[in-house]
C-alpha positions in Angstrom: 20.3 0.3 -102.9 16.8 1.1 -104.3 14.7 -0.5 -101.5 15.9 -1.0 -97.9 14.0 -2.9 -95.3 14.6 -1.4 -91.8 14.1 -3.3 -88.6 13.9 -1.3 -85.4 14.3 -3.7 -82.5 13.1 -2.2 -79.2 12.7 -3.5 -75.7 8.9 -3.6 -76.1 8.1 -3.7 -79.8 9.8 -4.3 -83.1 8.9 -2.0 -86.0 9.6 -2.8 -89.7 9.5 -0.1 -92.4 11.0 0.6 -95.8 13.0 3.2 -97.6 12.6 3.4 -101.4 15.1 5.5 -103.4 16.1 7.3 -100.2 12.5 8.1 -99.2 10.9 6.6 -96.1 7.6 4.9 -96.8 4.4 5.1 -94.8 4.2 1.4 -94.3 4.9 0.1 -90.8 4.4 -3.3 -89.3 4.6 -3.8 -85.5 5.5 -7.0 -83.7 6.0 -7.7 -80.0 9.5 -8.1 -78.8 8.4 -11.2 -76.8 8.4 -13.1 -80.1 12.2 -13.0 -80.0 12.4 -14.8 -76.7 12.8 -18.3 -78.1 14.6 -18.2 -81.4 15.4 -14.6 -82.3 16.8 -15.3 -85.8 13.8 -17.5 -86.9 11.4 -14.9 -85.4 13.0 -12.0 -87.2 12.9 -14.0 -90.5 9.1 -14.5 -90.0 8.6 -10.8 -89.2 10.6 -9.7 -92.3 8.8 -12.2 -94.6 5.4 -11.0 -93.3 6.4 -7.3 -93.8 7.6 -8.0 -97.3 4.4 -9.9 -98.2 2.1 -7.3 -96.8 3.9 -4.3 -98.3 4.5 -5.8 -101.7 8.1 -4.4 -101.6 11.2 -6.4 -102.5 14.2 -5.0 -100.7 17.8 -5.5 -101.8 19.2 -4.9 -98.3 18.3 -4.9 -94.6 19.3 -2.5 -91.9 18.5 -3.4 -88.3 18.9 -1.5 -85.1 20.3 -3.2 -82.0 19.4 -2.0 -78.5 22.8 -2.7 -77.0 26.5 -3.2 -77.5 27.9 -4.4 -80.9 31.3 -5.8 -81.7 33.7 -3.7 -83.9 32.6 -5.5 -87.0 28.9 -4.7 -86.3 28.1 -8.4 -86.6 27.9 -9.9 -83.1 25.6 -8.6 -80.4 27.8 -8.3 -77.3 25.1 -7.3 -74.8 21.5 -6.3 -75.1 20.2 -5.8 -71.5 16.5 -5.9 -72.3 16.7 -8.7 -74.9 19.3 -11.1 -73.5 18.4 -13.7 -76.1 20.4 -11.7 -78.6 23.6 -11.8 -76.6 26.4 -13.5 -78.5 24.4 -13.9 -81.7 26.1 -13.2 -85.0 23.0 -11.3 -86.0 24.1 -9.8 -89.3 25.6 -13.1 -90.6 22.9 -15.4 -89.4 20.0 -13.2 -90.4 21.5 -12.5 -93.7 22.0 -16.2 -94.4 18.3 -17.0 -93.4 16.9 -14.1 -95.5 19.3 -14.2 -98.4 20.0 -10.5 -98.3 22.9 -8.4 -97.0 22.3 -7.2 -93.4 23.8 -4.1 -91.7 23.5 -3.5 -88.0 23.7 -0.3 -86.1 23.1 0.8 -82.5 19.6 2.1 -82.2 20.6 5.5 -80.8 23.2 6.1 -83.5 20.7 5.4 -86.3 18.0 7.6 -84.6 20.4 10.5 -84.2 21.7 10.2 -87.7 18.1 10.4 -88.9 17.5 13.6 -86.9 20.8 14.9 -88.3 19.7 14.5 -92.0 16.0 15.2 -91.7 15.0 16.2 -88.2 15.8 18.4 -85.2 19.5 18.8 -85.6 20.0 19.2 -89.4 23.4 20.8 -90.1 24.6 20.7 -86.4 28.4 20.6 -86.2 28.6 18.3 -83.1 25.5 16.8 -81.6 24.8 14.6 -78.6 21.6 12.5 -78.7 20.1 10.9 -75.6 17.1 8.7 -76.0 15.0 7.6 -73.0 12.8 4.6 -73.8 12.6 1.0 -72.5 16.3 1.5 -71.9 18.6 4.5 -72.3 20.7 5.1 -75.4 23.2 7.8 -76.4 25.1 8.8 -79.5 27.4 11.6 -80.6 28.0 12.9 -84.1 30.9 15.1 -85.2 30.2 16.5 -88.7 27.7 13.8 -89.2 30.0 10.9 -88.3 29.3 8.8 -85.2 31.9 8.6 -82.4 32.4 5.0 -81.5 35.4 4.8 -79.2 36.6 1.2 -79.3 33.3 0.1 -80.9 30.3 0.9 -78.7 30.8 4.3 -77.1 28.0 6.1 -75.3 26.2 3.1 -73.9 25.1 5.6 -71.3 22.4 3.3 -69.8 25.3 1.2 -68.3 26.9 4.2 -66.6 27.4 3.7 -62.9 24.8 5.7 -61.1 23.3 5.9 -57.7 20.4 8.0 -56.2 18.1 7.8 -53.3 15.7 5.4 -54.9 16.2 2.6 -57.4 13.1 1.5 -59.3 14.4 -1.1 -61.7 15.3 -4.5 -60.2 18.0 -5.2 -62.8 21.0 -7.5 -62.7 23.2 -4.4 -62.5 21.1 -2.2 -60.2 23.6 0.6 -59.7 23.5 1.9 -63.3 21.6 4.7 -64.9 18.8 2.5 -66.5 17.7 1.6 -63.0 16.6 5.2 -62.4 15.6 6.8 -65.7 14.4 4.1 -68.1 10.9 3.2 -69.3 11.1 0.0 -67.2 11.9 2.1 -64.1 8.9 4.4 -65.0 6.7 1.3 -65.3 7.6 0.3 -61.7 6.8 3.8 -60.5 3.4 3.6 -62.1 2.8 0.1 -60.7 3.8 1.4 -57.2 1.2 4.1 -57.4 -1.4 2.0 -59.2 -1.6 4.4 -62.1 -1.6 3.4 -65.8 1.8 4.2 -67.2 0.4 6.3 -70.1 -1.3 8.5 -67.5 1.6 8.7 -65.0 2.7 12.3 -65.6 -0.8 13.6 -65.8 -1.8 11.8 -62.6 1.1 13.3 -60.7 -0.8 16.6 -60.4 -3.3 14.8 -58.1 -1.0 12.5 -56.2 1.7 14.2 -54.1 3.9 11.1 -53.5 3.8 10.2 -57.2 4.7 13.8 -58.1 7.7 13.6 -55.8 8.9 10.4 -57.3 8.6 11.8 -60.8 10.4 14.9 -59.9 13.3 12.7 -58.7 13.0 10.6 -61.9 13.4 13.8 -64.1 16.2 15.1 -61.9 18.1 11.9 -62.4 17.6 12.3 -66.2 19.0 15.8 -65.9 22.1 14.5 -64.1 22.8 12.1 -66.9 22.3 14.7 -69.6 24.6 17.2 -67.7 27.3 14.5 -67.3 27.3 13.7 -71.0 27.5 17.4 -71.9 30.4 17.9 -69.6 32.3 14.9 -71.1 31.6 15.6 -74.8 31.1 19.3 -75.1 28.4 19.2 -77.9 27.2 22.2 -79.7 23.7 20.8 -79.8 21.8 18.2 -77.6 18.8 16.2 -78.9 16.5 14.5 -76.5 14.1 11.8 -77.6 12.7 8.4 -77.0 9.3 7.1 -75.9 9.5 8.7 -72.4 10.1 12.2 -73.8 7.2 11.7 -76.2 4.7 10.8 -73.4 1.8 13.1 -72.7 2.5 15.7 -70.1 6.2 14.8 -69.8 7.6 17.8 -67.8 9.9 19.2 -70.5 10.0 22.6 -68.8 11.2 21.1 -65.5 13.9 19.2 -67.3 15.2 22.3 -69.2 15.1 24.5 -66.1 17.0 22.0 -63.9 19.6 21.5 -66.7 20.3 25.2 -66.9 20.8 25.2 -63.1 23.1 22.2 -63.0 25.4 22.9 -66.0 27.3 26.2 -66.1 26.2 27.4 -69.5 26.4 31.0 -68.5 29.9 30.7 -67.1 31.3 29.2 -70.3 29.7 31.9 -72.4 27.6 29.6 -74.5 23.8 29.2 -74.2 22.3 25.7 -74.2 21.1 24.4 -77.5 18.8 21.6 -76.5 16.2 20.3 -79.0 13.5 17.7 -78.9 13.7 14.9 -81.4 11.1 15.5 -84.1 10.9 12.3 -86.2 9.9 9.6 -83.7 10.7 6.1 -84.8 10.9 7.3 -88.4 14.3 8.8 -87.6 15.8 5.3 -88.0 14.4 5.1 -91.6 16.3 8.3 -92.5 19.4 7.1 -90.7 19.3 3.8 -92.5 19.3 5.5 -95.9 22.3 7.6 -94.8 24.4 4.7 -93.6 23.7 2.7 -96.8 24.9 5.6 -98.9 28.0 6.1 -96.7 28.9 2.5 -95.8 28.6 -0.3 -98.3 26.8 -3.3 -96.9 28.6 -6.6 -96.5 28.2 -8.9 -99.5 
């Protein structure tokens, strides 16, 4: 495929970019996820048409991320917690019919990790676990570049049962990881302390209660990371997502606590934890990879 249009559907925003002859382009068009709330297929069609007109590019295929669980055929959205309007939608089939192009779907965390594998922080890693903390929480695991899928949607870690001393996200399923470590949970912490979310980590140096809440927030992230490491035994761990990219995010605290909570020394293997380096552009690199490896539906 010479030109691929890539749709990155997030809980807050939707980004559209292009890959031409395997190379991600600089063009990016942002839309609000709220535009999906009424008729998601029609809204995505409008977004894609706008991006094509503004870029002047004519794609031969579309690759879209999905922030949630997909069926084994990568066609139906089974569950997208932050965009319930997508639940049950045959997204690949219906969008492809409206646009007139083949559409391939992939879980957002898988595509992001594949991008980091081919062009970012974990190039050449034998086995790599990726955890992404954004509006929700996503996970992926690659073995020699191939994603582990279980029965179809493995590593939806945000839905992992989890309980701590304080729950910040008033979700339908409150006792799950996203209620403690997601961007939506961080928004509630910021609201509670009347601090702009973009300043929440910086402000914690002046507000003791906020500092305590954020220390607990990061500790819960560490528990999730250590659990995933214990289950999957990756050689390399990549951490990313909007929260990890925030100004003054306490990376040093996270790394220190992880070393204390997981017995790296006892098993004779040092931790190999890396920070995602490509940002949202990782999905562009990942899209180019899956198109090469997996023929799109006709």
